[in-house]
MOPAC internal coordinates of N, CA, C and O (Angstrom, degrees):
PM7 1SCF
backbone

  N    0.0000 0     0.00 0     0.00 0    0    0    0
  C    1.4585 1     0.00 0     0.00 0    1    0    0
  C    1.6015 1   111.48 1     0.00 0    2    1    0
  O    1.2310 1   123.38 1   -45.39 1    3    2    1
  N    1.2619 1   111.13 1   134.61 1    3    2    1
  C    1.5018 1   117.43 1  -173.94 1    5    3    2
  C    1.5159 1   104.94 1   -93.78 1    6    5    3
  O    1.2310 1   122.59 1   -33.47 1    7    6    5
  N    1.3183 1   112.65 1   146.53 1    7    6    5
  C    1.5234 1   119.95 1   176.70 1    9    7    6
  C    1.5228 1   102.64 1  -121.11 1   10    9    7
  O    1.2310 1   122.89 1   -31.66 1   11   10    9
  N    1.4015 1   112.07 1   148.34 1   11   10    9
  C    1.4073 1   123.83 1   175.88 1   13   11   10
  C    1.5079 1   110.46 1   -83.02 1   14   13   11
  O    1.2310 1   119.95 1   -40.27 1   15   14   13
  N    1.3101 1   117.71 1   139.73 1   15   14   13
  C    1.3936 1   122.81 1   176.35 1   17   15   14
  C    1.5771 1   110.30 1  -143.39 1   18   17   15
  O    1.2310 1   120.77 1   -18.04 1   19   18   17
  N    1.3547 1   116.13 1   161.96 1   19   18   17
  C    1.4314 1   119.82 1  -177.34 1   21   19   18
  C    1.5436 1   107.43 1  -121.06 1   22   21   19
  O    1.2310 1   122.79 1   -48.42 1   23   22   21
  N    1.2528 1   112.26 1   131.58 1   23   22   21
  C    1.5060 1   116.43 1   178.15 1   25   23   22
  C    1.5031 1   107.00 1  -129.87 1   26   25   23
  O    1.2310 1   120.60 1   -43.58 1   27   26   25
  N    1.2752 1   116.47 1   136.42 1   27   26   25
  C    1.4652 1   125.21 1   175.07 1   29   27   26
  C    1.5673 1   106.90 1   -93.36 1   30   29   27
  O    1.2310 1   119.19 1   -51.66 1   31   30   29
  N    1.3069 1   119.15 1   128.34 1   31   30   29
  C    1.4038 1   124.48 1   170.23 1   33   31   30
  C    1.4966 1   116.39 1  -124.09 1   34   33   31
  O    1.2310 1   120.26 1   -23.44 1   35   34   33
  N    1.3229 1   117.10 1   156.56 1   35   34   33
  C    1.3443 1   118.11 1   170.64 1   37   35   34
  C    1.5274 1   112.20 1   -64.83 1   38   37   35
  O    1.2310 1   117.43 1   -29.35 1   39   38   37
  N    1.3451 1   122.50 1   150.65 1   39   38   37
  C    1.4173 1   121.04 1  -178.10 1   41   39   38
  C    1.3856 1   114.19 1   -60.59 1   42   41   39
  O    1.2310 1   119.43 1   146.78 1   43   42   41
  N    1.3747 1   118.69 1   -33.22 1   43   42   41
  C    1.4387 1   122.62 1   176.00 1   45   43   42
  C    1.5165 1   112.67 1   -64.01 1   46   45   43
  O    1.2310 1   120.50 1   137.79 1   47   46   45
  N    1.2823 1   116.65 1   -42.21 1   47   46   45
  C    1.4828 1   122.62 1   179.20 1   49   47   46
  C    1.4687 1   107.38 1   -67.84 1   50   49   47
  O    1.2310 1   115.77 1   141.39 1   51   50   49
  N    1.2137 1   125.64 1   -38.61 1   51   50   49
  C    1.4342 1   127.30 1  -175.54 1   53   51   50
  C    1.5837 1   107.37 1   -68.49 1   54   53   51
  O    1.2310 1   122.34 1   137.20 1   55   54   53
  N    1.3640 1   113.13 1   -42.80 1   55   54   53
  C    1.4358 1   118.81 1  -178.51 1   57   55   54
  C    1.5197 1   110.66 1   -64.28 1   58   57   55
  O    1.2310 1   121.74 1   136.52 1   59   58   57
  N    1.3306 1   114.28 1   -43.48 1   59   58   57
  C    1.4941 1   119.94 1  -175.43 1   61   59   58
  C    1.6249 1   107.43 1   -68.27 1   62   61   59
  O    1.2310 1   119.96 1   150.32 1   63   62   61
  N    1.3436 1   117.67 1   -29.68 1   63   62   61
  C    1.4791 1   119.36 1  -178.98 1   65   63   62
  C    1.4578 1   107.91 1   -78.17 1   66   65   63
  O    1.2310 1   118.55 1   135.20 1   67   66   65
  N    1.4239 1   120.37 1   -44.80 1   67   66   65
  C    1.3690 1   122.24 1   176.74 1   69   67   66
  C    1.5843 1   112.89 1   -55.12 1   70   69   67
  O    1.2310 1   120.11 1   135.71 1   71   70   69
  N    1.2861 1   117.39 1   -44.29 1   71   70   69
  C    1.4620 1   125.55 1   179.78 1   73   71   70
  C    1.5790 1   109.16 1   -61.96 1   74   73   71
  O    1.2310 1   122.02 1   137.18 1   75   74   73
  N    1.3879 1   113.74 1   -42.82 1   75   74   73
  C    1.4834 1   114.75 1   178.01 1   77   75   74
  C    1.4572 1   112.62 1   -65.98 1   78   77   75
  O    1.2310 1   119.48 1   137.34 1   79   78   77
  N    1.4739 1   118.60 1   -42.66 1   79   78   77
  C    1.3338 1   121.55 1   179.54 1   81   79   78
  C    1.5335 1   112.98 1   -59.22 1   82   81   79
  O    1.2310 1   122.55 1   137.16 1   83   82   81
  N    1.3759 1   112.72 1   -42.84 1   83   82   81
  C    1.5719 1   117.73 1   177.10 1   85   83   82
  C    1.4837 1   110.40 1   -58.38 1   86   85   83
  O    1.2310 1   121.25 1   136.00 1   87   86   85
  N    1.3255 1   115.22 1   -44.00 1   87   86   85
  C    1.5499 1   119.33 1  -174.49 1   89   87   86
  C    1.5131 1   107.45 1   -64.23 1   90   89   87
  O    1.2310 1   120.03 1   139.44 1   91   90   89
  N    1.4354 1   117.54 1   -40.56 1   91   90   89
  C    1.5359 1   121.55 1   178.81 1   93   91   90
  C    1.5127 1   111.63 1   -73.63 1   94   93   91
  O    1.2310 1   120.25 1   170.57 1   95   94   93
  N    1.4088 1   117.13 1    -9.43 1   95   94   93
  C    1.4466 1   117.05 1  -171.58 1   97   95   94
  C    1.5489 1   117.37 1    67.93 1   98   97   95
  O    1.2310 1   121.55 1  -151.80 1   99   98   97
  N    1.3382 1   114.64 1    28.20 1   99   98   97
  C    1.4372 1   113.42 1   178.99 1  101   99   98
  C    1.5448 1   106.88 1  -124.62 1  102  101   99
  O    1.2310 1   119.41 1     0.40 1  103  102  101
  N    1.3446 1   118.73 1  -179.60 1  103  102  101
  C    1.3257 1   123.90 1   173.42 1  105  103  102
  C    1.4790 1   113.96 1   -81.00 1  106  105  103
  O    1.2310 1   119.25 1   -18.23 1  107  106  105
  N    1.4133 1   119.04 1   161.77 1  107  106  105
  C    1.4758 1   119.68 1   179.31 1  109  107  106
  C    1.4964 1   107.49 1   -66.10 1  110  109  107
  O    1.2310 1   117.76 1   147.71 1  111  110  109
  N    1.3808 1   121.88 1   -32.29 1  111  110  109
  C    1.3490 1   125.88 1  -176.91 1  113  111  110
  C    1.6200 1   109.52 1   -65.07 1  114  113  111
  O    1.2310 1   122.55 1   136.47 1  115  114  113
  N    1.2271 1   112.72 1   -43.53 1  115  114  113
  C    1.4234 1   124.51 1  -178.26 1  117  115  114
  C    1.5063 1   113.68 1   -63.71 1  118  117  115
  O    1.2310 1   123.78 1   140.47 1  119  118  117
  N    1.4298 1   110.35 1   -39.53 1  119  118  117
  C    1.4858 1   116.13 1   176.35 1  121  119  118
  C    1.5066 1   109.36 1   -70.59 1  122  121  119
  O    1.2310 1   119.24 1   141.51 1  123  122  121
  N    1.2598 1   119.06 1   -38.49 1  123  122  121
  C    1.5037 1   120.64 1   179.23 1  125  123  122
  C    1.4422 1   112.32 1   -67.76 1  126  125  123
  O    1.2310 1   118.57 1   138.73 1  127  126  125
  N    1.3275 1   120.33 1   -41.27 1  127  126  125
  C    1.6031 1   120.72 1   172.23 1  129  127  126
  C    1.5168 1   109.37 1   -59.89 1  130  129  127
  O    1.2310 1   120.67 1   140.62 1  131  130  129
  N    1.4069 1   116.33 1   -39.38 1  131  130  129
  C    1.4821 1   115.22 1  -178.14 1  133  131  130
  C    1.5668 1   110.92 1   -67.57 1  134  133  131
  O    1.2310 1   121.34 1   138.87 1  135  134  133
  N    1.2216 1   115.04 1   -41.13 1  135  134  133
  C    1.4837 1   119.92 1  -176.09 1  137  135  134
  C    1.6093 1   108.28 1   -67.49 1  138  137  135
  O    1.2310 1   119.14 1   139.55 1  139  138  137
  N    1.3335 1   119.25 1   -40.45 1  139  138  137
  C    1.4473 1   122.61 1   175.17 1  141  139  138
  C    1.5558 1   107.75 1   -64.35 1  142  141  139
  O    1.2310 1   119.66 1   130.20 1  143  142  141
  N    1.3234 1   118.26 1   -49.80 1  143  142  141
  C    1.3222 1   114.85 1   176.96 1  145  143  142
  C    1.6276 1   120.69 1   -58.35 1  146  145  143
  O    1.2310 1   122.99 1   142.39 1  147  146  145
  N    1.2756 1   111.87 1   -37.61 1  147  146  145
  C    1.4598 1   122.43 1   170.33 1  149  147  146
  C    1.6619 1   110.67 1   -54.20 1  150  149  147
  O    1.2310 1   124.80 1   131.61 1  151  150  149
  N    1.2680 1   108.40 1   -48.39 1  151  150  149
  C    1.4816 1   115.34 1  -175.59 1  153  151  150
  C    1.4836 1   108.09 1   -64.83 1  154  153  151
  O    1.2310 1   119.14 1   129.81 1  155  154  153
  N    1.3065 1   119.24 1   -50.19 1  155  154  153
  C    1.4887 1   123.84 1   177.79 1  157  155  154
  C    1.5010 1   114.70 1   -55.81 1  158  157  155
  O    1.2310 1   120.85 1   133.92 1  159  158  157
  N    1.4024 1   115.98 1   -46.08 1  159  158  157
  C    1.4554 1   113.54 1   172.74 1  161  159  158
  C    1.4616 1   119.53 1   -61.61 1  162  161  159
  O    1.2310 1   121.53 1   140.05 1  163  162  161
  N    1.3462 1   114.68 1   -39.95 1  163  162  161
  C    1.4975 1   120.06 1   177.86 1  165  163  162
  C    1.5392 1   110.49 1   -62.76 1  166  165  163
  O    1.2310 1   121.47 1   140.89 1  167  166  165
  N    1.2105 1   114.79 1   -39.11 1  167  166  165
  C    1.4893 1   125.21 1  -177.55 1  169  167  166
  C    1.5444 1   108.99 1   -63.13 1  170  169  167
  O    1.2310 1   121.12 1   134.59 1  171  170  169
  N    1.4148 1   115.46 1   -45.41 1  171  170  169
  C    1.3253 1   125.80 1  -173.84 1  173  171  170
  C    1.5824 1   110.45 1   -66.85 1  174  173  171
  O    1.2310 1   119.59 1   147.55 1  175  174  173
  N    1.3127 1   118.38 1   -32.45 1  175  174  173
  C    1.5249 1   129.93 1   176.57 1  177  175  174
  C    1.5869 1   111.88 1   -68.58 1  178  177  175
  O    1.2310 1   120.76 1   158.96 1  179  178  177
  N    1.2904 1   116.16 1   -21.04 1  179  178  177
  C    1.4023 1   118.11 1  -173.13 1  181  179  178
  C    1.6319 1   105.11 1   -77.41 1  182  181  179
  O    1.2310 1   118.94 1   -48.16 1  183  182  181
  N    1.2895 1   119.63 1   131.84 1  183  182  181
  C    1.3182 1   128.21 1   174.97 1  185  183  182
  C    1.5246 1   111.72 1   -76.24 1  186  185  183
  O    1.2310 1   121.28 1   -35.52 1  187  186  185
  N    1.2939 1   115.15 1   144.48 1  187  186  185
  C    1.5064 1   112.75 1  -178.18 1  189  187  186
  C    1.5929 1   108.26 1   -69.15 1  190  189  187
  O    1.2310 1   122.51 1   -27.59 1  191  190  189
  N    1.3082 1   112.81 1   152.41 1  191  190  189
  C    1.4229 1   116.97 1   177.18 1  193  191  190
  C    1.5479 1   113.19 1   -62.41 1  194  193  191
  O    1.2310 1   117.99 1   -38.68 1  195  194  193
  N    1.1831 1   121.44 1   141.32 1  195  194  193
  C    1.4647 1   121.29 1   175.06 1  197  195  194
  C    1.4777 1   113.37 1   -77.87 1  198  197  195
  O    1.2310 1   120.56 1   -27.29 1  199  198  197
  N    1.3943 1   116.53 1   152.71 1  199  198  197
  C    1.4982 1   120.09 1   179.95 1  201  199  198
  C    1.6003 1   112.77 1   -53.26 1  202  201  199
  O    1.2310 1   121.06 1   150.22 1  203  202  201
  N    1.3100 1   115.58 1   -29.78 1  203  202  201
  C    1.4662 1   114.03 1   178.53 1  205  203  202
  C    1.4815 1   115.15 1   -70.71 1  206  205  203
  O    1.2310 1   120.20 1   156.92 1  207  206  205
  N    1.3539 1   117.22 1   -23.08 1  207  206  205
  C    1.4274 1   117.40 1   170.05 1  209  207  206
  C    1.5834 1   115.21 1   -57.91 1  210  209  207
  O    1.2310 1   120.90 1   138.27 1  211  210  209
  N    1.3479 1   115.89 1   -41.73 1  211  210  209
  C    1.4192 1   123.57 1  -176.92 1  213  211  210
  C    1.5768 1   105.62 1   -69.36 1  214  213  211
  O    1.2310 1   121.11 1   134.51 1  215  214  213
  N    1.3323 1   115.47 1   -45.49 1  215  214  213
  C    1.4158 1   123.14 1  -168.61 1  217  215  214
  C    1.6144 1   107.69 1   -66.04 1  218  217  215
  O    1.2310 1   119.98 1   152.74 1  219  218  217
  N    1.3448 1   117.63 1   -27.26 1  219  218  217
  C    1.4610 1   122.20 1   179.99 1  221  219  218
  C    1.5696 1   106.73 1   -68.10 1  222  221  219
  O    1.2310 1   119.83 1   161.74 1  223  222  221
  N    1.2983 1   117.93 1   -18.26 1  223  222  221
  C    1.5793 1   121.88 1  -177.53 1  225  223  222
  C    1.5644 1   105.03 1   -73.19 1  226  225  223
  O    1.2310 1   121.37 1   154.92 1  227  226  225
  N    1.2708 1   114.99 1   -25.08 1  227  226  225
  C    1.5657 1   116.32 1  -173.42 1  229  227  226
  C    1.4986 1   108.49 1   -58.80 1  230  229  227
  O    1.2310 1   119.20 1   141.28 1  231  230  229
  N    1.2546 1   119.13 1   -38.72 1  231  230  229
  C    1.5063 1   119.78 1  -177.48 1  233  231  230
  C    1.4826 1   112.29 1   -77.74 1  234  233  231
  O    1.2310 1   118.01 1   174.74 1  235  234  233
  N    1.3145 1   121.40 1    -5.26 1  235  234  233
  C    1.4246 1   119.48 1  -170.97 1  237  235  234
  C    1.5529 1   112.26 1   -67.65 1  238  237  235
  O    1.2310 1   121.27 1   153.60 1  239  238  237
  N    1.2665 1   115.17 1   -26.40 1  239  238  237
  C    1.4753 1   120.43 1   176.87 1  241  239  238
  C    1.4904 1   120.76 1   -66.13 1  242  241  239
  O    1.2310 1   123.99 1   165.85 1  243  242  241
  N    1.3691 1   109.95 1   -14.15 1  243  242  241
  C    1.5965 1   125.42 1   178.88 1  245  243  242
  C    1.4720 1   106.59 1  -104.61 1  246  245  243
  O    1.2310 1   117.63 1  -169.16 1  247  246  245
  N    1.2707 1   122.12 1    10.84 1  247  246  245
  C    1.4867 1   116.94 1  -175.74 1  249  247  246
  C    1.5368 1   115.02 1   -77.01 1  250  249  247
  O    1.2310 1   120.66 1   171.27 1  251  250  249
  N    1.2522 1   116.34 1    -8.73 1  251  250  249
  C    1.4738 1   120.06 1  -167.94 1  253  251  250
  C    1.5161 1   118.00 1    88.37 1  254  253  251
  O    1.2310 1   124.58 1   167.37 1  255  254  253
  N    1.3045 1   108.81 1   -12.63 1  255  254  253
  C    1.5771 1   113.08 1   179.91 1  257  255  254
  C    1.6045 1   112.31 1   -65.71 1  258  257  255
  O    1.2310 1   119.77 1   -41.72 1  259  258  257
  N    1.2793 1   118.05 1   138.28 1  259  258  257
  C    1.4288 1   113.74 1   172.99 1  261  259  258
  C    1.4676 1   118.31 1   -96.39 1  262  261  259
  O    1.2310 1   119.03 1  -176.46 1  263  262  261
  N    1.3532 1   119.46 1     3.54 1  263  262  261
  C    1.4722 1   124.41 1  -174.69 1  265  263  262
  C    1.4089 1   115.25 1  -114.69 1  266  265  263
  O    1.2310 1   120.38 1  -159.89 1  267  266  265
  N    1.4371 1   116.89 1    20.11 1  267  266  265
  C    1.4436 1   120.42 1   178.40 1  269  267  266
  C    1.5448 1   115.28 1   -57.38 1  270  269  267
  O    1.2310 1   120.60 1   133.50 1  271  270  269
  N    1.3703 1   116.45 1   -46.50 1  271  270  269
  C    1.4127 1   118.48 1   179.94 1  273  271  270
  C    1.5207 1   114.18 1   -63.85 1  274  273  271
  O    1.2310 1   118.18 1   150.69 1  275  274  273
  N    1.3608 1   121.07 1   -29.31 1  275  274  273
  C    1.3725 1   123.89 1   178.05 1  277  275  274
  C    1.5392 1   113.86 1   -83.49 1  278  277  275
  O    1.2310 1   122.59 1   146.89 1  279  278  277
  N    1.2370 1   112.65 1   -33.11 1  279  278  277
  C    1.5494 1   117.29 1  -177.42 1  281  279  278
  C    1.4799 1   118.44 1  -114.07 1  282  281  279
  O    1.2310 1   119.01 1  -154.34 1  283  282  281
  N    1.3794 1   119.49 1    25.66 1  283  282  281
  C    1.4370 1   124.22 1  -172.48 1  285  283  282
  C    1.5969 1   107.97 1   -62.07 1  286  285  283
  O    1.2310 1   120.95 1   142.36 1  287  286  285
  N    1.2378 1   115.79 1   -37.64 1  287  286  285
  C    1.5543 1   117.70 1  -179.21 1  289  287  286
  C    1.5297 1   111.89 1   -61.10 1  290  289  287
  O    1.2310 1   122.22 1   136.30 1  291  290  289
  N    1.3055 1   113.35 1   -43.70 1  291  290  289
  C    1.5064 1   123.39 1   178.03 1  293  291  290
  C    1.5586 1   106.17 1   -57.41 1  294  293  291
  O    1.2310 1   122.57 1   124.44 1  295  294  293
  N    1.3859 1   112.69 1   -55.56 1  295  294  293
  C    1.5349 1   114.28 1  -175.86 1  297  295  294
  C    1.6596 1   113.30 1   -64.78 1  298  297  295
  O    1.2310 1   124.43 1   142.43 1  299  298  297
  N    1.2608 1   109.10 1   -37.57 1  299  298  297
  C    1.6137 1   116.47 1   170.75 1  301  299  298
  C    1.4711 1   109.43 1   -51.57 1  302  301  299
  O    1.2310 1   122.03 1   120.39 1  303  302  301
  N    1.3047 1   113.73 1   -59.61 1  303  302  301
  C    1.5233 1   118.73 1  -174.45 1  305  303  302
  C    1.5222 1   114.38 1   -60.63 1  306  305  303
  O    1.2310 1   123.91 1   140.95 1  307  306  305
  N    1.3899 1   110.11 1   -39.05 1  307  306  305
  C    1.4845 1   114.15 1   177.53 1  309  307  306
  C    1.5867 1   111.89 1   -60.72 1  310  309  307
  O    1.2310 1   123.03 1   135.04 1  311  310  309
  N    1.3742 1   111.81 1   -44.96 1  311  310  309
  C    1.5392 1   118.50 1  -178.92 1  313  311  310
  C    1.5148 1   107.89 1   -61.88 1  314  313  311
  O    1.2310 1   118.19 1   136.17 1  315  314  313
  N    1.2699 1   121.04 1   -43.83 1  315  314  313
  C    1.5117 1   125.29 1  -175.80 1  317  315  314
  C    1.5914 1   109.67 1   -67.93 1  318  317  315
  O    1.2310 1   120.16 1   136.86 1  319  318  317
  N    1.3235 1   117.30 1   -43.14 1  319  318  317
  C    1.4061 1   122.10 1   170.99 1  321  319  318
  C    1.5712 1   116.15 1   -57.32 1  322  321  319
  O    1.2310 1   123.54 1   139.79 1  323  322  321
  N    1.2825 1   110.81 1   -40.21 1  323  322  321
  C    1.3837 1   115.48 1   179.25 1  325  323  322
  C    1.6118 1   108.91 1   -69.14 1  326  325  323
  O    1.2310 1   122.52 1   138.07 1  327  326  325
  N    1.2354 1   112.79 1   -41.93 1  327  326  325
  C    1.5275 1   116.24 1   177.86 1  329  327  326
  C    1.5325 1   113.24 1   -61.92 1  330  329  327
  O    1.2310 1   119.48 1   139.56 1  331  330  329
  N    1.3098 1   118.60 1   -40.44 1  331  330  329
  C    1.4192 1   123.37 1   174.53 1  333  331  330
  C    1.5776 1   110.42 1   -65.79 1  334  333  331
  O    1.2310 1   117.17 1   143.12 1  335  334  333
  N    1.2033 1   122.99 1   -36.88 1  335  334  333
  C    1.4113 1   126.38 1   179.83 1  337  335  334
  C    1.4547 1   113.14 1   -65.39 1  338  337  335
  O    1.2310 1   121.09 1   156.20 1  339  338  337
  N    1.2583 1   115.52 1   -23.80 1  339  338  337
  C    1.4960 1   117.33 1   177.22 1  341  339  338
  C    1.5033 1   109.74 1   108.81 1  342  341  339
  O    1.2310 1   120.10 1   180.00 1  343  342  341

C-alpha cells in the first residue's frame, strides 16, 4: 500500500529531478520511489560499526587538536566512515 507524503525541495533540486525523470521516461513520483528504495537497500547493506570504532574516539581528546568540542560530530562521522570502508 502506498501512502501520500509531502516533501519540500529547493527549486533547483525539483527541476533536476524532473529532468532526470523525463530522461528516464518515468514520472517524478516513480523516480522518487526508486531513489528512496536504492537508499534503503544501500543502507541495509552497511554493516554496523564495531565497538572498537567507538573506542578509538576515546583518544581524540589527546590529539592536540583544539577544536574537538566544536567539531566532534565531524570527527565521529569520519571515524565511522573509515570503519565502514574497511
